[in-house]
N, C-alpha and C positions, 0 to 999 in steps of 0.2 A: 442521392435523393431517393426516398422511399415513396412508393405510390401503391395504392390498393385499388383494384378494379371494382369496384363494385362487383322381400326375399328371405334369406336365411338370417338367423339371429347371430349377431357378432358380439362377443364379449370384449369389452374394453376396460382394462384395469389401468388406472391412472399411473400408478407407481410400482406395479408388479407385486404389491402387497395386498393381503386380504383387507377388506374394509374394517375399520376399527369399530368396536362396539360403542354405543352411546354411553356416556357416563351414567352412573347409578342415579345421580340427581341431575336433572337437566338444568343448566345455568340459565339465568335470565337473558333476554335478548340483549340488554345493555352490557352484561358481562362479556358476551360474545363479541359484540361490535367494538367494545373497548380493546379487544385483542386483535382486531382486524386492521392490517395496514395494506398499503398498495403503493406502487411506484411505476412511473412511466417515463422512460428516457425521452428527452425532447431534442437535444442537440449536443454535438461534440464540437466545441469551439476551436478556433485555430491555435489558441495558446494551450490546448490540452484540457481546459476545464470542461466539465460536463453539466448539462442542465437536466433537471428532473421535475416532473410533477409528482407530488406525493400527498397522501391523506394522513401521513404521520410526520412529526417533526424530525427530519433527518439530522437536525442539529441538536436535538434534545432527547436522545435515547428513545426515539420512536413514540413520543407522546402523541396520543390521538388528536387529530385536528378536526374542527367542525367542517372545513371545506378544503379542497385541494389547493396547495400553494406551490410556488416555484422555489427550487433550491439549486444552488450552484456548488459543484464539488471542485475544490482547489486541486490543480494537477500535481502540486508538489507535496502538500501536507495531507491530502485526502480528506480534509475537513469540509463540512457542508456549511453554507451560508444561506439563510432564508432571504429571498429577495422580495417576497410579497406577504401581505397580511390582509387579503381581501375578505370581505364578509361573505361573498359568493365564490364558487370555485373558479380558480384560474383554469384556462382551457389549453393554452399553448405557450411556449417560450422558444424563441429562435434567435441565435446570435447573428450579428452582422458578419458577412463574409470577410470584412476588412478589419473591423475593430471588435475584439471579443468583449469589450466593456460596454458595448451597445447591444441591447437585447430587446426585441419586440415581444411583448406579453399581451395575451388577450384574456378577458374575463367575462363571465356571464353577469347577469343583473337580476338576482332573485327569481330566476326561472322564467323571465320574460323572453329570453333568447335575444334580447337587444344587446348583443355583445359589444364590448368596448376594446379599443386598441391603446396600449400604453408603451412608452419607451423607458426602459431602464438604462440610464446613461451614467456609468461610472459611479453608481450609488444613489443617483437621483431618479426617482420614478415620477413620470408625468404623463398625463392623459394626452393622447393625440387626437382622440375624438371626444366630443362633449355633448352629444344629443342622446339622452337616455331613452328617447322614444323611437330611435332608429337602430338598425343592425349594421355593424361594421365588422367585416370578416377580413383578417389579415391574409394576404394571398402571396406573399413572397418578397424577399429583399432583392433589389437590383444587384448585379454582380459587383458594382463599385461601392455599394453601401450607402448611397446618397438618397435613394428613393425606395418606396415600398408600393406594392399593389394592394388595393383595398376594394372589396366587393361590398356594395351597400344598397339599401333600399331608400336612402334619404331623399331621392328625387321622385320616386314612384313607389308607392306601397305595394303595387302589384308586380314589381319586377326588381331584379338586382342589376345594377350597372357596375362596371369595372372602372376604377379611377387610379391614378398615380398620385401619390403624396410625396412632395418634396420635404424631406426631413429638416432642411435648413430653415424653411419658411413656414412649414405646416400647411401649405396650400395644397388643394386637391384638384386635379384636372381629369375630367371624364374622357375616357378613350374608347369605351364600348357601351353605348346606351341603347339597348333594344328592349322589347317586351320580354316577359318570362324570366327564367333564371339564367343569368350570365355570371360566371365566376372566373376570376383570375386564378390560375393554377401554377404560376411561376414565370420564369424568364428564360430566354435563350442564353447560353453561357457568355456570349459577347455583349449582352444587354441591349441588342438592337431591337428585340421583339419581346412583348409580353405575350404569354400564352393564355388564351381564354377558352373556356369550355361553355357551351351553350346547350341547355336542355330544351329540345324542341317539343318533346312529349315524353311520356314514361318509357317509350320504346325507341326513342330517336334522339341523337345528340350530334353535335359538331364541334370541331376544334378549329380555332383561328389563331394565326400569328398577327399581332397588332403592333403597329409602330407606336411607341409610347409618346412620340412628339407630335405626330399628325393624326393619330387615330385610324390611319388606313389599315383595313383588315383584310387578310388573305385566308380564304377557306382552304384547309389542307385535307379535308375529309369529304370530298364530293361523293355522293351516293344517291341511289334512287329509292330503294326500299328502306323502311324504318330499320335503323342500325344504331347501336350504341358504340361510341368512341369515348373512352375515359382514360384518365391517368396519364396524360402526355408528358414526355420528357424529351428534350432535344439533346442529341449527342454533343460531346465537347467540341467536335469539329464543325457543328452546325449543319451537317449534311443529312442527318437522319432524325426522325422523331419516333420514339417508341410509344405504343398505345396498347391498351386493352380494348378488345372489340369482339363482337359476335357476328361480324360481317359474313353472311352466307352460311352460318352455322347456328345450331341451337344453343351451344355453350360458348363461353368466353375464352379467348386465347390471347397470347402476346404476339403483336405484329410490329412491323417497322414501315414507316412512310419515307419515301425518298424525296427529300425537300429540294433536291437539285433538278428534279423533273417537274415541269409545270402541270403534269397530269396527276402528280402525287400518287404513284402506284403503291399498293399495299402488299407487303410480303410477310407471310406467316413465319414466325420464329420458333415459338414453342406452343404446342397444342396437344391435348389429349381429348379425343372424342368422348363426349358424355361426361366429362369432368370439367368443372368450372375453374378457370384460372382466376386467382384472386388478387395478385399484385406482384410487384418486383422491386428490387433495389438496384439502382444503377450508380456505380461510383462516379463522383463528380469532381474529386479533388485533383485528379490529373497525375498522380504519382505513378499509378499503373496505367499505362497507355492502352488505348483501343478497347476500353471496357473489358479488361481481361477476365473479370468475374462478374457474376450477377446472381442475386438471390431471386428465386421463383417460388411463389406460394400457390398451392392447389387446395381446393375444397373437396376432400374425399370423404364422403359419408358424413359430413358435418365437421370432421376434424380438419385442421389446417396442416398440410404437409409442406415443409420448406426444403427446397433443394438449392445447392450452391453449384453453379456451373462455370467452368472455365470456357470463355467464349473463343479463345484462340484455337483450342483443339477440339471443341465441341464435346469434350468428355469431362473427366475428373469431377464427377458428381458426388457431392457429399452433403450431409445435413447436420444441423445441431442435434446433439444427443438429448432428446427431450421425450417425455411421455406424451400420449395423445392430449391435445388441448389446442390452444390458440397462441401462436408466436407471431409477432409482427412489429412494425415500427422500427425497422432497421436503420441505424444511424452509424455512419462510418467514421473512423478516426482520420486524422489528417494525413497519416501515412498510408491510408487505405488498406491496412493489413488486419484491422480488427473492427468489429462493430458491436454496438449495444443494441439490444432489442428487448421487448417485453414478452413474457410468457404467463399464461394463466391456464391452470388445469388442476394440478394437485393442490394448488394453493392460490390465494388471490394474486392478481397481476403484480409482477415484480420484474426488476431489470436483470438481464443476463448479458454475458460478454462472450463473444465468439472470436477465436483467433484463426485466421485463414492459413497461417503457416503450420501451426501445430494441430489444427482441426479440433481444438479443445473447446468445450462449452463449460462455462462456470457461472454459477449464480452470483450476481454482483451485489444484490441487496436481498435481505430477508426481513421484511417489515412486519411479519406476523408470526414470530417465533413461538407464541403460546397457543395458537389457535387449535392445533391438533389435540391439546390437552382438554379442550372444552367441548368440542363437537366431533362426531365421527367423520372420517374421510368418506368421500363419495365413491360409491360403487355404481358403475353405469354400464348398461348394455344397449346396443343398437338393435331394435326390434322392428318388425313390420306387422301391420294389421290390415284388414280388408276394409277399404273405404267405399264410397259410392261407386256403383257399377263394377265392383270387383277390383278396383284399383288398389294396389298395395301402397300403404302410407308409412313412411319411415318415422320412427319415434325413438326417443331416448328414455329408457326406464332406469330410474335411480331407486335403489333399495337399501334399507338398513341392514346391518350385520345380522345374520341368522334369519333372514326373511324366508318365509315359506309360502308357497302358492297353495293356500288352504281355504281361500274364499272368505277370510275373516278380516283382512287388513284394511286400513284406511289409506286412501290415495288422493293426492292432489293432481288433477289434470291441469297442467300449466300451458296456457296458450300464449304464443309469442305475439308481438306487435308487428306493425308494418302497414298493411298486412303482408307486405313483401319482405318480412324479416326471416330469420332462420334461427331455430334453437341450435346452439352449438354446445359440445361437451366441455365447456369452460367452467371455471370456478364460480360457485354461487353460495354466498353465505346463507341466503334464504333456503336453498335446498339442503344445505348441511344442517341447518337448525330444524328443518322439517323432518329429516332423518332422525335427529336426536329426539324429536317428539313422537317418533314411531310411525310417521307417514312414509309411504313410498311416493314417488313423483313420476308421472308420465308426461313427456313434453313432445308433442307431435309436430311434424312439418307437413301440414296438409297442402293441398293444391293452393297455389298462390305464394308459396314460400320461395325465397331466394336459395340458390345453391344447386339446383337441379335442371337448369336450362330455362330458356325463355318460354318454351311451351308450358312447362309446369308453372312458371311465374305468372303467365297470363291466364291460367285456367280458373281464376276466380273473379275475373273482371265483370262488373255490372251484372248482366243476367245470369252469369255463372256463379254468383255469390252463394246461392242456396246449395250448390254442389259442395263447395268447400265447407260450408257449415255442417252439411251432412257428414263429411269426412270427420269433423270434430266430434259430432254426436256419436258416431260409430266407434270412437275410442272408448266410450262407456261400455258398449257391448263387448269389446275386446277385454277390458279389465275384468268384467264379470265372467265371461265365458272361459277365460284363461285362469280363473280363480286367483287373480292378482288382488282383487278388491272385493269387499262385501258390497252388495248393491246399494245399501243404505249408508255407506261410509265414503262416498266419493264426493270430492269438492272440486269445483271448477274455479280457476283463478287466472287472471290475465291483466296486462297493462296496455293502454293505448288501444290499438285494434283488438288486442287480446281482452281488454276490458269490455269492449263492445260484445265480443263473443261470449264472455262470461255472463253479461247482462241478458243477452239474447237467449242463451241456453236456460238460464234461471227463469226467464219469462215464458218461453214457449214449451219447455220441458221441465217444469218445476219438480216433478216427482223423481227425477233422476239424481238430483244433487242434494246432499246433506246441507250444503251451504255454497255461496258464491262470493267471490272477491272481485270487484270491478274497480280497477285503478285507472283513472283518467280515460274512461271509455266513452264512446259515442252512444247515446241512447235515442236521439232524435235527429235524423239526417238533415232535416230542414233547418233546425236551429244551428246545427253544426255548420252547414254551408253559409248561413247568415253571419256567423260570428267568428269563424276560423280566420287566421291571418290571410289577408287578401291574396298574397302571391301564391298561396297553396291551392286556391280553388280550382284553377284550370287543370292541375295534375290530379286532384282528388276526384274530379268528375270523370276522368278517364278510368279511374279505379272503381269508384262506387256507383257512378251514374249521375246524370244531370237532374237537379231538383225539379225541373219542369218536364223535361222530355221523359224522365224515368220516375215520375212522381209516384205512381202506384206501387212500383217495386220498392222504392225507398220507404214508403209508408208501411208496407208489409214487413220490412226488415227492422223497423224501428221499435225497440222494446217499449218505449214510452206509450205508443199508441195502443199496443196490445193490452197493456195494463189499464190505460185510461178508458178504453172502450169496453173491456170485459169486466173490469172491477175485480179481477182475480189477483191473488197474491203470487209473487215469485217464490223461489227458494229463498231462505234467509240470506240477505244480501248485505255485505259490507262494501261501502263506497269510499274510495280515497281519491283526493284530487288536490291540485295546487291552485291557489287563488289566481296566480298570474299566468296560467297556461294559455299560450297563444295558439296552440294547435287544436286542442279539444277544449274550448273554453269551459270554465267552471260551471256555467249554467246547465251543462249536461248532467253533472252530478246533482245539482240542486233540484232540478225538475223531477228526476226519477225518485230521489229521496222524498220529495214532497208528496208525490202521488202515492207512493207506498205508505208513507206515514198517514195520509188521509184515509187510507183503507185499513189501517191497523195492522199492516203487514210487518213482519220482523225485518227491520232495516237499521243500519247504523251508518252515519256519515262523519268523515273526518276531512276537513279542509285545512291544508297547510298554508298559512297566510304569506309565507316567504318562499314559496316554491312555484314551479310551473308544471311542465309536462313530465311528471315524475319527480321524486325527491332527490336532491343532490347534496343535502347536508346531513351530517352524521346524526344530529339530534332527531331529525325527522325520520331517518331510517329506523332508529330505535323505536320511536313512537309508533310508526306505521306497522312495523313487524310485531311489536308487542300487542297492538290492537288486533292484528290478523290472527295471531295464535290464541289470544284470549277468546276471540270470536269463534274460532274453530273448536276450542275446548268446550264451548257452550253448546254447539250444534252437532258436533261429530262425536257420537257416543260409542 
């Protein structure tokens, strides 16, 4: 089972090679996206077949697909079979632990996030859930293959409840129905308990063992101060539970709970102070007893470092041979001696194979063989600049081949979402195309970002929001003072929370930016709270503030009111949104576009009718990025 936990300049070259130069003629966005593939291992079934999600047809010479689909690789012939043809992306595929011809598949629904659960049964695909207005999240097969866990909001739009579905009858029984977010995360190996994770607040969570027959719940993470417990896995003997936690520390680490002791004591297993632990893979198939090996993932400076440890002797540490980037999603073979995983860094996300005996790493799929011919490789360095109060802010700087710090370049300041996201040095088609167009890109991780401990994560909450916004603004100073950019050739771009920041900066500091790109961003916190999905409100108030108690702060931060009340124009703004966005509803885009149009300000709006919180379909990626770079060509001289 794989689970993920939630200064000086450092040069990071992805593949040990100098960045390639942009082609003499920049190809169209469509040409580039037609050459982009990706794959993500999903499961390694007991008959040796493998399941993948892919954005290209693995059965048809990597023909580009509109949306991710599920493919199965035959263990004997090595040929691929397409199992789905959904209009929206498939999200996951998981084999029955008993019958490899039974596969649970989940899919999204035109960006609504109202996910559906399907059963692929020996060639027949049928829906297990049939309410497109609700969300159903698959949460794990029972060990005997007769039941599944489903987390859903079908009973309460403000909460997720955990249910058990009997696959023979299709009936669902609620076993954990409380307020807020409650999600099933798996089963104990003997099937006696379902494992449930409950998010009490943004900083506090709990893990329960729940009897799937009676619903009796046992709390195994008793604690006093706000603490996160995530990614639980019960050992094969049922005596221990592994969890990621930050109990008593600023950063996350791997710990073990003794389930045989009614006080459930917590023991630290692997920890590096001031380094975030990101996840682990614990073998479950039982061939190698006593969890002989385990993969550990650490977030070091934004890159993910994977270690493989022999738990019997505490040593024998080795790692897959990979350039800096993101590796994850480890899935073991049924002999527990090999595993599949995904890696993204030098290229789009693709499947790799690691052999524990030979310690060899091989690329399993190469779904983008032509991409390097069309756009330059990414060259990235980790830099730091001075933020509010003298605090050093980490950021990734991407530069095209031959880049000179001469104060003439055009730069995109890319702001991540979340706000508790983190920019990572992983592959980005958008960044590679920007480099081909002659832009450099700076992606900061200001206060409020994940990856640097809970103190940094909480440093932008509510009244501290202006500090984090100042951190972003001071990136402009850094670009100009270090002669990375010409002061009139800097663009600010972001999605989700990053879209809010782009709109805020374009509104409050219009003279700084040649243009702004706001994708699915908040512009009016009051309409956002009125219209966002109801289950999200309690957690968003902990981040942004309460619409009544913090009314004046939220009004001051909302770009819409600044424009409406002053009548001033922003920097030229491109607004992108999905009609079906449940997180930041489309009214945010429509109201700021309207108020700017009414004042004759330079603004363009694109709404994708079949998307939600960001685009997930290839056609819309092409249309969005084509519009972005046409817009930048117009305003960045």
